[in-house]
C-alpha positions, 0 to 999 in steps of 0.5 A, spaced: 678 950 649 679 943 645 681 940 638 679 934 634 683 933 628 689 931 624 696 931 627 703 928 627 706 924 632 713 921 631 712 922 623 706 918 623 699 921 621 694 921 627 687 923 629 687 926 636 681 929 641 684 934 645 682 939 650 685 943 656 685 948 661 689 953 665 691 950 672 691 956 677 695 952 682 701 952 678 699 957 673 700 953 667 696 950 661 695 943 662 692 939 656 690 932 655 686 927 650 686 921 646 690 919 639 685 914 635 687 907 634 694 907 630 698 901 631 705 905 630 703 909 636 701 903 641 707 900 639 711 906 641 708 906 648 709 898 649 716 899 647 717 904 653 717 911 649 713 916 653 716 923 651 714 925 644 712 931 640 705 932 637 705 936 631 698 940 629 697 945 623 705 946 623 705 947 631 710 942 635 709 941 642 712 936 647 707 931 650 707 925 654 704 918 652 700 914 657 697 908 657 694 904 651 686 904 652 682 897 651 680 900 644 687 901 641 687 909 642 693 912 646 692 917 652 696 923 651 698 929 656 702 936 655 703 942 659 704 949 656 701 952 650 696 947 647 699 944 641 693 946 636 693 953 634 687 958 636 685 958 628 685 951 628 680 951 634 676 956 631 675 952 624 673 946 629 668 950 632 665 953 625 664 946 623 660 944 628 
């Protein structure tokens, strides 16, 4: 499962590239991805903020920011239901 598209993080509009999978070891869904370069998000990471909420199409999920990559994008991870609704995933698949 994956999602590529608009989202909001800390009140800032961003574009994300996310994917996830069910992890049989702990029985939970793990998702991760990249936030396209956005200076406000990079500043959050550099200031030490890690725990955030990611909002996609009206659905909010807790997430954790990781490092800023060499291009200014930010890695993001989460555990639990994916932050994207199933219909957003279907719309993405139909557009390809």
